[in-house]
C-alpha positions as CSV (number, residue, x, y, z in Angstrom):
1,K,-81.2,-28.0,-54.4
2,K,-78.4,-27.8,-51.9
3,K,-79.2,-25.9,-48.8
4,K,-76.8,-23.0,-48.3
5,K,-74.9,-23.4,-45.1
6,K,-75.6,-20.4,-42.9
7,K,-72.4,-18.7,-41.9
8,K,-72.1,-18.7,-38.2
9,K,-72.1,-15.1,-36.9
10,K,-69.2,-14.4,-34.7
11,K,-70.4,-13.5,-31.3
12,N,-69.5,-9.9,-30.5
13,E,-71.2,-8.5,-27.5
14,T,-71.3,-4.7,-27.4
15,N,-70.6,-2.7,-24.3
16,G,-73.2,0.0,-24.4
17,G,-71.1,2.5,-26.4
18,G,-71.6,0.3,-29.5
19,N,-68.0,-0.8,-29.0
20,Q,-67.6,-4.4,-30.0
21,V,-65.9,-6.2,-27.1
22,R,-63.0,-8.3,-28.0
23,V,-61.4,-10.4,-25.2
24,Q,-57.7,-10.9,-24.6
25,T,-56.2,-14.2,-25.6
26,C,-53.9,-16.4,-23.5
27,P,-51.0,-15.9,-24.1
28,P,-51.9,-12.3,-24.8
29,T,-51.7,-11.3,-28.5
30,V,-54.5,-8.7,-29.0
31,P,-53.3,-5.1,-29.0
32,V,-54.9,-3.2,-26.1
33,A,-56.0,-0.5,-28.6
34,H,-58.2,-3.1,-30.3
35,L,-59.9,-4.0,-27.0
36,F,-60.8,-0.3,-26.5
37,P,-61.5,0.9,-30.0
38,N,-63.1,4.1,-28.8
39,G,-59.7,5.1,-27.4
40,N,-60.9,5.4,-23.8
41,F,-58.6,3.3,-21.7
42,P,-59.3,2.3,-18.1
43,S,-58.2,4.9,-15.6
44,G,-55.9,4.1,-12.7
45,E,-56.8,4.6,-9.0
46,I,-57.8,8.1,-8.2
47,Q,-56.6,9.7,-5.0
48,E,-57.6,13.2,-4.0
49,Y,-55.2,15.8,-2.9
50,K,-55.0,16.8,0.8
51,D,-54.6,20.0,2.9
52,E,-54.0,23.2,0.9
53,N,-54.6,21.4,-2.4
54,V,-58.2,20.1,-1.6
55,F,-59.6,22.9,-3.8
56,R,-58.2,21.3,-6.9
57,T,-60.8,18.5,-6.8
58,T,-63.6,20.8,-7.8
59,S,-61.7,23.8,-9.4
60,E,-63.1,24.6,-12.8
61,E,-59.7,26.1,-13.8
62,M,-58.0,22.8,-12.9
63,R,-60.5,20.8,-14.9
64,E,-59.9,22.9,-17.9
65,R,-56.2,22.4,-17.6
66,E,-56.9,18.7,-17.5
67,R,-59.0,18.7,-20.6
68,L,-56.1,20.1,-22.5
69,Q,-54.1,17.0,-21.6
70,A,-56.7,14.4,-22.6
71,D,-54.4,12.8,-25.2
72,L,-51.5,12.4,-22.9
73,L,-53.7,10.8,-20.3
74,E,-55.0,8.2,-22.8
75,D,-51.5,7.4,-23.9
76,V,-50.3,6.6,-20.3
77,R,-53.5,4.8,-19.5
78,Q,-53.0,2.6,-22.6
79,A,-49.4,1.8,-21.6
80,S,-50.6,1.0,-18.1
81,E,-53.3,-1.3,-19.3
82,V,-50.7,-3.2,-21.4
83,H,-48.6,-3.6,-18.2
84,R,-51.6,-4.9,-16.2
85,Q,-52.6,-7.5,-18.9
86,V,-49.1,-8.8,-19.5
87,R,-48.2,-9.1,-15.8
88,S,-51.5,-10.9,-15.1
89,Y,-50.6,-13.5,-17.7
90,I,-47.0,-13.9,-16.3
91,Q,-48.3,-14.3,-12.8
92,K,-50.9,-16.8,-13.7
93,E,-49.2,-18.8,-16.4
94,V,-45.5,-18.3,-16.6
95,A,-43.7,-17.4,-13.3
96,K,-43.6,-20.9,-11.8
97,P,-40.8,-22.8,-10.2
98,G,-38.7,-24.5,-12.9
99,V,-39.1,-21.9,-15.6
100,P,-35.9,-20.7,-17.2
101,M,-35.5,-17.0,-16.6
102,I,-34.8,-16.3,-20.3
103,E,-38.0,-18.0,-21.3
104,M,-40.0,-16.0,-18.8
105,C,-38.5,-12.7,-20.0
106,E,-39.1,-13.5,-23.7
107,K,-42.7,-14.4,-23.1
108,L,-43.2,-11.2,-21.1
109,E,-41.4,-9.0,-23.7
110,D,-43.3,-10.7,-26.5
111,G,-46.6,-9.9,-24.8
112,V,-45.6,-6.2,-24.3
113,R,-44.6,-5.9,-28.0
114,K,-47.9,-7.4,-29.2
115,L,-50.2,-5.6,-26.8
116,I,-48.7,-2.2,-27.2
117,G,-48.5,-2.5,-31.0
118,E,-44.7,-2.1,-31.0
119,N,-43.7,0.7,-33.4
120,G,-40.1,1.8,-33.2
121,L,-39.5,4.5,-30.7
122,E,-43.3,5.5,-30.8
123,A,-44.4,2.5,-28.7
124,G,-42.9,-0.5,-27.1
125,I,-40.8,-1.8,-24.3
126,A,-39.4,1.0,-22.1
127,F,-36.5,-0.9,-20.5
128,P,-35.2,-4.4,-20.0
129,T,-37.2,-6.9,-17.9
130,G,-35.6,-6.9,-14.4
131,C,-36.1,-10.3,-12.8
132,S,-33.5,-9.9,-10.0
133,L,-33.4,-12.8,-7.5
134,N,-33.0,-12.9,-3.7
135,H,-30.1,-10.6,-2.6
136,I,-30.0,-8.9,-6.0
137,A,-32.3,-5.9,-5.7
138,A,-32.4,-4.5,-9.2
139,H,-31.0,-4.3,-12.8
140,W,-30.5,-8.1,-13.4
141,T,-31.9,-9.7,-16.5
142,P,-30.4,-12.8,-18.1
143,N,-27.8,-12.3,-20.9
144,S,-28.0,-14.8,-23.8
145,G,-26.9,-18.3,-22.8
146,D,-27.8,-17.8,-19.1
147,K,-29.1,-21.0,-17.6
148,T,-30.7,-19.6,-14.5
149,V,-34.0,-21.3,-13.5
150,L,-36.6,-19.9,-11.1
151,Q,-36.7,-21.9,-7.9
152,Y,-39.4,-22.4,-5.2
153,D,-37.4,-20.6,-2.6
154,D,-36.5,-17.6,-4.8
155,V,-37.7,-14.0,-4.2
156,M,-38.0,-12.5,-7.6
157,K,-38.6,-8.8,-8.4
158,L,-40.3,-8.4,-11.8
159,D,-39.7,-4.9,-12.9
160,F,-40.7,-4.0,-16.5
161,G,-41.8,-1.0,-18.4
162,T,-44.0,0.1,-21.3
163,Q,-44.0,3.3,-23.3
164,I,-46.1,5.2,-25.8
165,K,-44.6,8.3,-27.4
166,G,-41.9,8.2,-24.8
167,R,-44.3,8.3,-21.9
168,I,-42.8,5.6,-19.7
169,I,-44.8,3.4,-17.3
170,D,-42.5,1.8,-14.7
171,C,-44.1,-0.7,-12.4
172,A,-42.8,-3.7,-10.4
173,F,-43.9,-6.5,-8.0
174,T,-42.4,-9.4,-6.2
175,V,-43.0,-13.1,-6.8
176,A,-42.3,-15.6,-4.0
177,F,-43.8,-19.1,-3.8
178,N,-42.7,-20.0,-0.3
179,P,-45.2,-18.4,2.3
180,K,-42.3,-17.8,4.7
181,Y,-41.6,-14.6,2.7
182,D,-45.2,-13.3,3.1
183,E,-44.3,-10.7,5.8
184,L,-41.4,-9.3,3.7
185,L,-43.7,-8.8,0.7
186,K,-46.4,-7.3,2.9
187,A,-44.0,-4.8,4.4
188,V,-42.8,-3.6,1.0
189,K,-46.2,-3.5,-0.5
190,E,-47.5,-1.4,2.4
191,A,-44.5,0.9,2.3
192,T,-45.0,1.6,-1.4
193,N,-48.7,2.3,-0.8
194,T,-47.8,4.7,2.0
195,G,-45.3,6.5,-0.4
196,I,-48.1,6.8,-2.9
197,Q,-50.6,8.1,-0.3
198,E,-48.1,10.7,1.0
199,S,-47.2,11.9,-2.5
200,G,-48.8,15.0,-4.0
201,I,-48.4,18.5,-5.4
202,D,-46.2,20.6,-3.1
203,V,-45.2,17.6,-1.0
204,R,-41.5,17.5,0.0
205,L,-39.6,14.4,-1.2
206,C,-38.0,13.9,2.3
207,D,-41.5,13.6,3.9
208,V,-42.4,10.8,1.5
209,G,-39.2,9.0,2.5
210,D,-39.8,9.5,6.2
211,A,-43.3,7.9,5.9
212,I,-42.1,5.0,3.8
213,Q,-39.3,4.1,6.3
214,E,-41.6,4.2,9.3
215,V,-44.0,1.7,7.7
216,M,-41.3,-0.6,6.3
217,E,-39.3,-0.9,9.5
218,S,-42.3,-1.7,11.6
219,Y,-42.3,-5.2,10.0
220,E,-40.3,-8.3,11.0
221,V,-39.9,-11.5,9.1
222,E,-38.9,-14.9,10.5
223,L,-36.8,-17.0,8.2
224,D,-35.6,-20.5,9.3
225,G,-35.8,-19.6,13.0
226,K,-34.1,-16.2,12.7
227,T,-36.0,-12.9,13.0
228,Y,-35.0,-10.0,10.8
229,Q,-36.3,-6.4,10.9
230,V,-37.2,-5.4,7.4
231,K,-34.9,-2.6,6.3
232,C,-35.3,-0.1,3.5
233,C,-32.5,-0.3,0.9
234,R,-31.3,3.2,1.8
235,N,-29.4,3.9,-1.4
236,L,-32.3,3.0,-3.7
237,N,-35.0,5.5,-4.7
238,G,-38.2,6.3,-6.6
239,H,-37.8,8.9,-9.3
240,S,-39.5,11.4,-11.5
241,I,-40.1,10.3,-15.1
242,A,-40.0,12.5,-18.3
243,P,-40.4,11.7,-22.0
244,Y,-37.8,9.1,-23.0
245,Q,-36.1,9.7,-19.7
246,I,-36.7,7.0,-17.0
247,H,-34.8,8.9,-14.3
248,A,-35.7,12.6,-14.8
249,G,-33.8,14.4,-12.0
250,K,-35.9,14.1,-8.8
251,S,-35.3,11.2,-6.4
252,V,-38.0,9.9,-4.0
253,P,-36.1,8.6,-1.0
254,I,-37.3,5.5,0.9
255,V,-35.6,6.6,4.2
256,R,-35.7,9.8,6.2
257,G,-33.2,12.6,5.7
258,G,-33.8,13.3,2.0
259,E,-34.0,16.6,0.1
260,A,-36.8,19.2,0.7
261,T,-37.4,19.5,-3.0
262,K,-41.2,19.5,-3.8
263,M,-43.3,17.4,-6.1
264,E,-45.1,19.6,-8.7
265,E,-48.2,19.5,-10.8
266,G,-47.9,17.6,-14.1
267,E,-45.1,15.4,-12.9
268,F,-44.9,11.6,-13.2
269,F,-43.2,9.7,-10.5
270,A,-42.2,6.0,-10.1
271,I,-42.9,5.4,-6.4
272,E,-40.9,2.3,-5.5
273,T,-39.6,0.8,-2.3
274,F,-37.2,-2.1,-1.5
275,G,-37.2,-4.0,1.7
276,S,-34.4,-6.2,2.7
277,T,-33.4,-8.8,5.3
278,G,-29.8,-7.8,4.8
279,R,-27.9,-4.6,5.4
280,G,-30.3,-2.4,3.6
281,Y,-27.6,-1.1,1.3
282,V,-26.8,-2.2,-2.3
283,R,-23.5,-2.3,-4.2
284,E,-22.9,-2.9,-7.9
285,D,-21.9,-6.6,-8.6
286,L,-22.1,-9.4,-11.2
287,E,-22.1,-9.3,-15.0
288,C,-23.7,-6.2,-16.5
289,S,-26.8,-6.6,-18.7
290,H,-28.5,-3.2,-18.6
291,Y,-27.2,-0.1,-20.5
292,M,-28.7,3.3,-21.5
293,K,-27.5,6.1,-23.6
294,N,-26.9,9.3,-21.6
295,F,-29.8,11.6,-22.0
296,D,-27.8,14.8,-22.3
297,V,-24.8,13.6,-24.3
298,G,-23.9,15.7,-27.3
299,H,-21.9,14.6,-30.3
300,I,-18.7,12.8,-29.3
301,P,-16.4,11.8,-32.1
302,L,-15.6,8.0,-32.2
303,R,-12.7,6.4,-33.9
304,L,-13.8,2.7,-33.9
305,P,-16.1,2.0,-36.9
306,R,-17.7,-0.8,-34.9
307,A,-18.6,1.7,-32.1
308,K,-20.0,4.2,-34.6
309,H,-22.1,1.4,-36.1
310,L,-23.4,0.2,-32.7
311,L,-24.3,3.8,-31.7
312,A,-26.3,4.2,-34.8
313,T,-28.2,0.9,-34.0
314,I,-28.8,2.1,-30.4
315,D,-30.0,5.6,-31.6
316,R,-32.4,3.9,-34.1
317,N,-33.8,1.3,-31.8
318,F,-33.6,2.6,-28.3
319,G,-32.8,6.3,-28.4
320,T,-32.3,7.2,-24.7
321,L,-34.4,4.3,-23.4
322,A,-32.6,1.5,-21.5
323,F,-31.7,-1.7,-23.3
324,C,-29.9,-5.0,-22.6
325,R,-27.6,-7.3,-24.4
326,R,-30.4,-9.7,-25.3
327,Y,-32.1,-6.8,-27.2
328,L,-28.9,-6.3,-29.3
329,D,-28.7,-10.1,-30.0
330,R,-32.3,-10.1,-31.1
331,L,-31.5,-7.3,-33.6
332,G,-28.8,-9.6,-35.1
333,V,-25.9,-7.4,-33.8
334,E,-22.8,-9.5,-33.5
335,K,-19.5,-9.2,-31.6
336,Y,-20.5,-5.9,-30.0
337,L,-19.0,-6.2,-26.5
338,M,-15.8,-4.3,-27.4
339,A,-17.8,-1.5,-29.2
340,L,-20.2,-1.3,-26.3
341,R,-17.3,-0.9,-23.8
342,N,-15.9,1.8,-26.1
343,L,-19.2,3.7,-25.9
344,C,-19.3,3.3,-22.2
345,D,-15.7,4.6,-21.9
346,A,-16.5,7.6,-24.1
347,G,-19.4,8.5,-21.7
348,I,-22.0,8.0,-24.4
349,V,-23.6,4.9,-22.9
350,Q,-23.9,4.2,-19.2
351,P,-23.7,0.6,-17.9
352,Y,-26.1,-0.3,-15.1
353,P,-24.8,-3.4,-13.3
354,P,-26.9,-5.4,-10.9
355,L,-27.4,-3.8,-7.5
356,C,-26.9,-6.3,-4.7
357,D,-27.3,-6.5,-0.9
358,V,-25.3,-9.1,1.0
359,K,-25.4,-12.7,-0.2
360,G,-27.9,-14.8,1.6
361,S,-30.3,-11.9,2.2
362,Y,-33.7,-11.4,0.5
363,V,-34.9,-8.1,-1.1
364,A,-38.5,-7.4,-2.2
365,Q,-39.8,-4.5,-4.3
366,Y,-43.2,-3.0,-5.3
367,E,-43.5,0.0,-7.6
368,H,-46.2,2.1,-9.2
369,T,-46.2,5.0,-11.6
370,I,-48.3,8.0,-10.5
371,Y,-49.4,11.1,-12.3
372,L,-49.9,14.4,-10.4
373,R,-52.9,15.7,-12.5
374,P,-54.2,19.2,-11.9
375,T,-57.3,17.9,-10.1
376,C,-56.1,14.6,-8.5
377,K,-53.4,12.1,-8.2
378,E,-53.8,9.0,-10.5
379,V,-52.0,5.7,-9.6
380,L,-51.8,4.7,-13.3
381,T,-50.6,1.2,-12.8
382,R,-52.9,0.1,-10.0
383,G,-54.5,-3.3,-10.6
384,D,-56.5,-6.0,-8.9
385,D,-53.2,-7.7,-8.0
386,Y,-51.4,-4.8,-6.2
């Protein structure tokens, strides 16, 4: 009699709640929802409110308000966990000198699509992967055919976003291999953390900018024998975020002298700061890769059939979320540049060219998404890394 081979049981530890624990693969492919089957995703960093809002921490009324938003909180926490896991993989395995920028972006975007369980406009990538180098501060991603390769002496801002049901998570960090840039990165990281600490319900936006600038400009960086004071890029800002709207109307300045508008309960903010060894002022330059349909645009009649067709593709795949040329290429759209220009000229789509400081300078960026909950402030995207 043949002995029946015993089937090996798959090892699946449980984590108390009877949840089977699955671990993430490398490269990451397991949807985050499968890693937390009970639907309770890790919370971000909790910071308590100060001054006249201290009462919120223990207020029963505020807690009740919060219970009504439980689903929203789990959505943004899930999108944040996707961001953490994907960026961890990119930092450890992919962002190395010698990697082609396109390859890095595709691995990152592939990870987001799998981990978030991409599903049309319901869940997926929130905007193109910014991987702006050196004096380019923001809005650069390679177009198809770009041959740029990451170098040891580069300072790269990796800015990418995830979204579930239009709730956008916007979070960024800086990659630099050469330790000579350490002080620059430290300045910007601390400035961003200061902005987060200062933020809160009823806080004036100008006060956040004031605090950020003070910290940022207290730093100096020495590069190749020359000392630079780290400057805030004064015409770049953090911003409020609304469903399917990355820039929702409120700007969080990173220098003093901003508006006295206040932050309010229930708002999401991307708190981001940019520190530069250059002029601390950016201008649009270089070939455009980023585009976004205007949020408030009504129906505008179009004559060109190709433009109509492209707009239908944009509406179907991106809605009012930002996209880049590579995303159109991936969908198999061909010869679209003329139609895209037509949509831009008609005011339906807005181009967002790269934003650059002076050539030869270096810009660093750190960014987190925060949620002003009724009882506390949650730094949704906080991780072990930053």
